[in-house]
Backbone as CSV, one residue per row, in Angstrom:
resi,resn,N_x,N_y,N_z,CA_x,CA_y,CA_z,C_x,C_y,C_z
1,MET,-22.449,-1.562,-30.386,-21.059,-1.816,-30.757,-20.189,-0.699,-30.199
2,GLN,-19.118,-1.059,-29.503,-18.244,-0.081,-28.881,-17.226,0.414,-29.905
3,ALA,-17.000,1.731,-29.914,-16.030,2.319,-30.831,-14.615,2.022,-30.359
4,LEU,-13.697,1.928,-31.304,-12.298,1.735,-30.957,-11.765,2.987,-30.281
5,PRO,-10.911,2.823,-29.289,-10.333,3.991,-28.636,-9.395,4.725,-29.593
6,THR,-9.241,6.001,-29.379,-8.342,6.798,-30.192,-6.920,6.604,-29.700
7,LEU,-6.019,6.336,-30.629,-4.617,6.210,-30.284,-3.919,7.534,-30.574
8,HIS,-3.211,8.019,-29.586,-2.479,9.263,-29.745,-1.054,8.941,-30.166
9,ARG,-0.505,9.765,-31.027,0.867,9.591,-31.498,1.765,10.577,-30.768
10,MET,2.876,10.071,-30.248,3.827,10.926,-29.547,5.028,11.174,-30.465
11,PRO,5.347,12.438,-30.741,6.528,12.735,-31.547,7.805,12.304,-30.824
12,THR,8.831,11.951,-31.585,10.087,11.514,-30.993,10.694,12.604,-30.111
13,ALA,10.559,13.858,-30.512,11.120,14.964,-29.711,10.447,15.037,-28.339
14,THR,9.156,14.783,-28.285,8.434,14.806,-27.006,8.922,13.674,-26.110
15,LEU,9.039,12.476,-26.672,9.503,11.344,-25.870,10.924,11.584,-25.370
16,SER,11.790,12.104,-26.219,13.172,12.337,-25.777,13.211,13.346,-24.635
17,SER,12.404,14.388,-24.715,12.344,15.377,-23.627,11.864,14.751,-22.323
18,LEU,10.853,13.907,-22.423,10.334,13.233,-21.227,11.385,12.313,-20.621
19,LEU,12.078,11.576,-21.451,13.070,10.628,-20.945,14.291,11.318,-20.342
20,LEU,14.577,12.526,-20.790,15.723,13.266,-20.255,15.388,14.023,-18.974
21,SER,14.111,14.084,-18.627,13.680,14.727,-17.386,13.497,13.637,-16.326
22,PRO,14.304,13.656,-15.256,14.210,12.582,-14.257,12.803,12.396,-13.680
23,ILE,12.104,13.476,-13.433,10.758,13.358,-12.858,9.795,12.753,-13.875
24,ALA,9.820,13.260,-15.088,8.930,12.737,-16.125,9.286,11.298,-16.475
25,ALA,10.582,10.991,-16.546,11.024,9.648,-16.918,10.532,8.593,-15.930
26,ALA,10.394,8.970,-14.676,9.916,8.024,-13.666,8.445,7.669,-13.859
27,ASN,7.723,8.483,-14.614,6.286,8.279,-14.790,5.905,7.820,-16.194
28,ILE,6.893,7.314,-16.927,6.628,6.863,-18.294,7.247,5.491,-18.510
29,ALA,6.586,4.678,-19.313,7.122,3.380,-19.708,7.096,3.306,-21.226
30,VAL,8.181,2.818,-21.797,8.268,2.636,-23.245,8.304,1.136,-23.507
31,ILE,7.366,0.669,-24.312,7.251,-0.750,-24.608,7.613,-0.970,-26.080
32,ASP,8.673,-1.735,-26.297,9.191,-2.030,-27.629,8.680,-3.409,-28.033
33,VAL,7.808,-3.468,-29.036,7.203,-4.742,-29.436,7.817,-5.317,-30.715
34,ARG,9.017,-4.854,-31.057,9.687,-5.436,-32.221,10.078,-6.881,-31.899
35,ASP,10.165,-7.675,-32.926,10.557,-9.069,-32.755,12.048,-9.195,-33.089
36,SER,12.410,-9.929,-34.137,13.824,-10.084,-34.491,14.441,-8.762,-34.940
37,ASP,13.622,-7.812,-35.325,14.130,-6.500,-35.741,14.495,-5.618,-34.542
38,HIS,14.506,-6.198,-33.338,14.943,-5.482,-32.139,16.457,-5.295,-32.144
39,ALA,17.160,-6.131,-32.891,18.622,-6.013,-32.989,18.983,-4.666,-33.600
40,GLY,20.069,-4.091,-33.111,20.544,-2.846,-33.693,20.264,-1.623,-32.848
41,GLY,19.713,-1.832,-31.674,19.502,-0.715,-30.760,18.092,-0.647,-30.229
42,HIS,17.977,0.062,-29.099,16.657,0.252,-28.492,16.679,1.507,-27.614
43,ILE,15.509,2.025,-27.339,15.374,3.207,-26.496,15.774,2.825,-25.078
44,ARG,16.646,3.635,-24.495,17.125,3.378,-23.131,15.923,3.293,-22.188
45,SER,15.942,2.338,-21.320,14.920,2.048,-20.302,13.644,1.431,-20.880
46,SER,13.619,1.160,-22.194,12.419,0.538,-22.763,12.321,-0.914,-22.302
47,ILE,11.112,-1.424,-22.353,10.835,-2.811,-21.999,10.578,-3.559,-23.298
48,HIS,11.379,-4.587,-23.566,11.207,-5.355,-24.800,10.190,-6.462,-24.572
49,VAL,9.076,-6.356,-25.273,8.030,-7.374,-25.235,7.724,-7.724,-26.686
50,PRO,8.410,-8.716,-27.246,8.161,-9.062,-28.646,6.672,-9.261,-28.912
51,SER,6.220,-8.794,-30.066,4.788,-8.897,-30.371,4.310,-10.339,-30.318
52,SER,5.211,-11.284,-30.593,4.833,-12.703,-30.555,4.546,-13.192,-29.132
53,THR,4.973,-12.459,-28.108,4.729,-12.857,-26.712,3.751,-11.924,-25.998
54,LEU,3.293,-10.913,-26.689,2.504,-9.861,-26.039,1.245,-10.380,-25.348
55,ASP,0.475,-11.206,-26.033,-0.813,-11.623,-25.471,-0.689,-12.258,-24.097
56,HIS,0.278,-13.146,-23.893,0.370,-13.775,-22.579,1.080,-12.882,-21.558
57,ARG,1.722,-11.797,-21.997,2.383,-10.885,-21.056,1.526,-9.662,-20.709
58,LEU,0.376,-9.512,-21.368,-0.461,-8.338,-21.103,-0.886,-8.190,-19.647
59,PRO,-1.377,-9.244,-18.978,-1.770,-9.062,-17.566,-0.603,-8.563,-16.700
60,GLU,0.582,-9.122,-16.933,1.769,-8.689,-16.196,2.065,-7.206,-16.469
61,LEU,1.971,-6.796,-17.740,2.220,-5.390,-18.088,1.228,-4.465,-17.408
62,VAL,-0.045,-4.833,-17.438,-1.062,-3.993,-16.803,-0.747,-3.809,-15.327
63,ARG,-0.376,-4.894,-14.653,-0.056,-4.796,-13.221,1.200,-3.961,-12.977
64,THR,2.261,-4.220,-13.729,3.530,-3.539,-13.449,3.549,-2.090,-13.915
65,LEU,2.724,-1.748,-14.889,2.723,-0.381,-15.417,1.584,0.464,-14.867
66,ARG,0.860,-0.093,-13.947,-0.339,0.562,-13.433,-0.102,1.971,-12.890
67,SER,1.039,2.199,-12.271,1.309,3.502,-11.662,1.909,4.507,-12.641
68,LYS,2.214,4.086,-13.851,2.802,4.996,-14.843,1.738,5.922,-15.403
69,GLU,2.109,7.185,-15.584,1.178,8.152,-16.163,1.026,7.955,-17.666
70,LYS,2.137,7.598,-18.316,2.135,7.416,-19.768,2.803,6.096,-20.119
71,VAL,2.220,5.397,-21.087,2.820,4.187,-21.630,2.886,4.400,-23.141
72,VAL,4.103,4.261,-23.688,4.330,4.511,-25.114,4.757,3.203,-25.771
73,PHE,3.995,2.772,-26.776,4.309,1.559,-27.522,4.976,1.928,-28.833
74,HIS,5.866,1.055,-29.298,6.437,1.258,-30.631,6.952,-0.054,-31.187
75,CYS,7.072,-0.074,-32.499,7.737,-1.159,-33.210,8.722,-0.474,-34.153
76,ALA,9.028,-1.049,-35.277,9.992,-0.421,-36.189,9.427,0.870,-36.771
77,LEU,8.220,0.812,-37.313,7.611,1.982,-37.954,6.376,2.505,-37.217
78,SER,5.913,1.759,-36.235,4.687,2.091,-35.485,3.479,2.246,-36.406
79,GLN,3.389,1.296,-37.350,2.241,1.282,-38.251,1.309,0.108,-37.974
80,GLN,1.859,-1.018,-37.490,1.018,-2.183,-37.240,1.205,-2.754,-35.836
81,ARG,2.379,-3.297,-35.561,2.588,-3.965,-34.269,2.456,-3.003,-33.093
82,GLY,3.051,-1.841,-33.173,2.981,-0.863,-32.076,1.553,-0.439,-31.768
83,PRO,0.816,0.062,-32.785,-0.580,0.441,-32.525,-1.452,-0.739,-32.088
84,GLY,-1.230,-1.903,-32.698,-2.007,-3.090,-32.301,-1.755,-3.458,-30.852
85,ALA,-0.486,-3.386,-30.435,-0.130,-3.697,-29.050,-0.763,-2.688,-28.094
86,ALA,-0.757,-1.424,-28.473,-1.356,-0.385,-27.626,-2.849,-0.636,-27.444
87,LEU,-3.535,-0.998,-28.522,-4.968,-1.281,-28.422,-5.235,-2.510,-27.562
88,ARG,-4.435,-3.547,-27.718,-4.625,-4.754,-26.912,-4.340,-4.469,-25.441
89,TYR,-3.312,-3.669,-25.176,-2.992,-3.286,-23.795,-4.167,-2.506,-23.187
90,MET,-4.718,-1.563,-23.938,-5.852,-0.774,-23.442,-7.045,-1.679,-23.129
91,GLY,-7.287,-2.650,-23.992,-8.390,-3.584,-23.766,-8.165,-4.433,-22.527
92,GLU,-6.944,-4.929,-22.355,-6.630,-5.755,-21.184,-6.696,-4.921,-19.912
93,ARG,-6.244,-3.690,-19.990,-6.288,-2.787,-18.830,-7.742,-2.546,-18.401
94,GLU,-8.593,-2.329,-19.367,-10.017,-2.128,-19.072,-10.626,-3.400,-18.480
95,ARG,-10.258,-4.561,-19.049,-10.788,-5.830,-18.549,-10.355,-6.074,-17.106
96,MET,-9.077,-5.821,-16.807,-8.553,-6.110,-15.472,-8.978,-5.091,-14.422
97,LEU,-9.013,-3.836,-14.821,-9.307,-2.785,-13.851,-10.770,-2.392,-13.850
98,GLY,-11.535,-2.993,-14.734,-12.953,-2.682,-14.795,-13.185,-1.234,-15.163
99,GLY,-14.294,-0.704,-14.735,-14.646,0.664,-15.058,-14.146,1.675,-14.050
100,ALA,-13.310,1.270,-13.120,-12.870,2.173,-12.054,-12.218,3.428,-12.602
101,GLU,-11.390,3.270,-13.611,-10.710,4.451,-14.142,-11.688,5.353,-14.886
102,ALA,-12.617,4.748,-15.618,-13.630,5.553,-16.298,-14.475,6.304,-15.282
103,GLU,-14.787,5.637,-14.167,-15.561,6.289,-13.116,-14.798,7.467,-12.515
104,LYS,-13.498,7.331,-12.367,-12.691,8.430,-11.836,-12.807,9.661,-12.724
105,VAL,-12.758,9.433,-14.030,-12.866,10.549,-14.965,-14.222,11.224,-14.803
106,LYS,-15.291,10.433,-14.662,-16.632,10.994,-14.469,-16.701,11.812,-13.184
107,VAL,-16.120,11.290,-12.116,-16.128,11.999,-10.829,-15.347,13.292,-10.940
108,ASP,-14.156,13.240,-11.540,-13.351,14.454,-11.710,-14.124,15.511,-12.493
109,LYS,-14.817,15.070,-13.536,-15.602,15.997,-14.353,-16.742,16.596,-13.521
110,LYS,-17.429,15.762,-12.748,-18.543,16.233,-11.915,-18.036,17.236,-10.872
111,VAL,-16.911,16.929,-10.234,-16.335,17.820,-9.232,-16.016,19.177,-9.867
112,ALA,-15.419,19.138,-11.057,-15.048,20.380,-11.739,-16.282,21.167,-12.175
113,GLU,-17.261,20.480,-12.782,-18.447,21.153,-13.295,-19.315,21.739,-12.182
114,GLU,-19.445,20.999,-11.079,-20.346,21.430,-10.015,-19.633,22.163,-8.894
115,GLY,-18.324,22.289,-8.997,-17.566,22.999,-7.978,-17.688,22.357,-6.608
116,LEU,-17.696,21.035,-6.559,-17.849,20.331,-5.297,-16.593,20.453,-4.441
117,SER,-16.772,20.350,-3.141,-15.628,20.355,-2.237,-15.990,19.590,-0.970
118,GLY,-14.954,19.259,-0.188,-15.154,18.617,1.114,-15.975,17.357,1.065
119,LYS,-17.057,17.327,1.885,-17.910,16.155,2.009,-18.587,15.796,0.685
120,ASP,-18.913,16.818,-0.117,-19.575,16.569,-1.397,-18.675,15.757,-2.340
121,VAL,-17.369,16.040,-2.301,-16.431,15.292,-3.139,-16.385,13.842,-2.681
122,LYS,-16.300,13.610,-1.364,-16.274,12.244,-0.842,-17.525,11.485,-1.262
123,SER,-18.655,12.157,-1.249,-19.904,11.537,-1.656,-19.884,11.200,-3.146
124,ALA,-19.341,12.104,-3.949,-19.278,11.879,-5.393,-18.333,10.733,-5.732
125,VAL,-17.273,10.602,-4.948,-16.282,9.562,-5.207,-16.858,8.178,-4.935
126,GLY,-17.542,8.011,-3.822,-18.163,6.727,-3.492,-17.198,5.576,-3.550
127,ASP,-17.514,4.585,-4.354,-16.702,3.384,-4.453,-15.767,3.383,-5.653
128,VAL,-15.438,4.558,-6.184,-14.575,4.609,-7.360,-13.244,3.942,-7.104
129,GLY,-12.749,3.973,-5.873,-11.451,3.388,-5.561,-11.446,1.884,-5.489
130,LYS,-12.580,1.234,-5.650,-12.636,-0.223,-5.577,-12.461,-0.809,-6.975
131,LEU,-11.670,-1.846,-7.055,-11.430,-2.525,-8.313,-11.841,-3.979,-8.181
132,GLU,-12.229,-4.556,-9.311,-12.578,-5.960,-9.290,-11.392,-6.778,-9.759
133,LYS,-10.990,-7.754,-8.950,-9.913,-8.653,-9.335,-10.447,-9.653,-10.347
134,ALA,-9.536,-10.368,-10.984,-9.930,-11.358,-11.982,-10.874,-12.405,-11.405
135,ASP,-10.753,-12.701,-10.089,-11.618,-13.712,-9.480,-12.967,-13.141,-9.013
136,GLY,-13.217,-11.869,-9.326,-14.492,-11.252,-8.996,-14.533,-10.570,-7.641
137,THR,-13.484,-10.720,-6.833,-13.462,-10.062,-5.532,-13.026,-8.610,-5.700
138,GLN,-13.312,-7.805,-4.697,-12.958,-6.388,-4.749,-11.573,-6.159,-4.158
139,ALA,-10.864,-5.196,-4.703,-9.558,-4.805,-4.175,-9.506,-3.290,-4.138
140,GLU,-8.918,-2.752,-3.095,-8.763,-1.303,-3.031,-7.750,-0.865,-4.084
141,GLU,-8.006,0.272,-4.689,-7.074,0.819,-5.660,-5.794,1.224,-4.959
142,GLU,-4.674,1.010,-5.621,-3.390,1.391,-5.053,-3.323,2.895,-4.864
143,GLU,-2.561,3.292,-3.857,-2.358,4.711,-3.600,-1.739,5.347,-4.830
144,GLY,-2.210,6.499,-5.211,-1.642,7.203,-6.344,-2.180,6.728,-7.684
145,GLY,-3.200,5.843,-7.695,-3.764,5.390,-8.953,-4.345,6.567,-9.726
146,ARG,-4.227,6.527,-11.051,-4.695,7.648,-11.861,-4.974,7.172,-13.270
147,GLN,-5.595,8.019,-14.013,-5.863,7.749,-15.415,-4.532,7.638,-16.154
148,GLN,-4.391,6.660,-16.998,-3.149,6.443,-17.723,-3.335,6.809,-19.188
149,GLU,-2.334,7.466,-19.749,-2.343,7.815,-21.166,-1.548,6.761,-21.924
150,VAL,-2.125,6.249,-23.004,-1.446,5.261,-23.834,-1.157,5.915,-25.182
151,TRP,0.096,5.836,-25.592,0.576,6.490,-26.802,1.249,5.484,-27.721
152,VAL,1.432,5.895,-28.981,2.237,5.167,-29.953,3.307,6.143,-30.420
153,LEU,4.563,5.687,-30.442,5.662,6.541,-30.873,5.556,6.788,-32.370
154,ASP,5.417,8.036,-32.749,5.270,8.413,-34.155,6.534,8.041,-34.936
155,GLY,6.383,7.221,-35.955,7.510,6.821,-36.788,8.301,5.647,-36.252
156,GLY,7.972,5.189,-35.051,8.632,4.024,-34.469,10.125,4.207,-34.262
157,PHE,10.817,3.079,-34.102,12.251,3.143,-33.833,13.025,3.650,-35.046
158,VAL,12.512,3.434,-36.239,13.209,3.927,-37.430,13.369,5.446,-37.357
159,LYS,12.295,6.141,-37.063,12.374,7.602,-36.951,13.198,8.010,-35.718
160,TRP,13.047,7.274,-34.627,13.794,7.556,-33.400,15.304,7.495,-33.656
161,GLN,15.749,6.417,-34.280,17.185,6.219,-34.467,17.784,7.249,-35.420
162,GLU,16.991,7.794,-36.335,17.502,8.823,-37.238,18.004,10.041,-36.463
163,LYS,17.311,10.375,-35.390,17.673,11.566,-34.621,18.449,11.244,-33.343
164,TYR,18.101,10.136,-32.691,18.660,9.854,-31.363,19.489,8.573,-31.282
165,GLY,19.723,7.912,-32.409,20.449,6.649,-32.404,21.820,6.736,-31.750
166,THR,22.545,7.807,-32.010,23.900,7.930,-31.461,23.944,8.631,-30.109
167,ASP,22.806,9.014,-29.587,22.740,9.678,-28.286,22.675,8.618,-27.184
168,ASP,23.804,8.387,-26.516,23.872,7.341,-25.485,22.947,7.590,-24.303
169,ARG,22.501,8.824,-24.119,21.562,9.101,-23.032,20.187,8.528,-23.337
170,LEU,19.895,8.328,-24.631,18.560,7.929,-25.053,18.482,6.572,-25.741
171,THR,19.589,6.114,-26.307,19.577,4.876,-27.085,20.712,3.971,-26.638
172,GLU,20.397,2.679,-26.495,21.394,1.679,-26.092,21.649,0.705,-27.234
173,ASP,22.868,0.164,-27.268,23.245,-0.899,-28.209,22.980,-0.531,-29.664
174,TYR,23.179,0.736,-29.995,22.888,1.200,-31.354,23.937,0.705,-32.342
175,ALA,23.485,0.125,-33.458,24.344,-0.352,-34.540,23.876,0.332,-35.821
176,PRO,24.467,1.493,-36.151,23.981,2.283,-37.290,23.964,1.535,-38.622
177,ASP,24.905,0.609,-38.837,24.946,-0.101,-40.113,23.675,-0.912,-40.381
178,ILE,23.023,-1.360,-39.331,21.766,-2.110,-39.494,20.668,-1.212,-40.049
179,TRP,20.707,0.069,-39.731,19.634,0.990,-40.089,19.882,1.754,-41.387
180,ASN,21.039,1.575,-42.015,21.352,2.299,-43.246,20.355,2.033,-44.376
181,ASP,19.841,0.841,-44.462,18.926,0.487,-45.552,17.461,0.757,-45.242
182,TYR,17.164,1.232,-44.060,15.760,1.486,-43.714,15.290,2.736,-44.348
């Protein structure tokens, strides 16, 4: 039986810092899985994927977010929908990309532990760059492919809006009256 992957929680302050840095912001994706509770504001540049549509949009997300270093999921409180979406995304990513990313981690570890260089590194890498497509054929890994970190926003949008709701650099379409009772 395979153990569930560990979900890391990203503090709102960390996410805001990343989003305000142009270089870091280019390498992060924020996925908002709220449904009707999406009204009242959202994190700037986030992708709205209602939890009710997530399952059929997962393959598309895996493909489009493949080059991102970090993917952060959230819902209102990040207690159920956000973490569930992150786990499903991780599972779909593993299914679509196979073990290629896990193999990369093993190779990186071997290179570091054994101090490999030059030809030895090429030998250790082998076919790690090959991926299996859904139809079973092989595809070369895209340039710049790397291990991706999947996070859940700590406290969800409720905690986010408490600190950053009125910050137009970080939040769009904010309606504070909707959040007064949260």
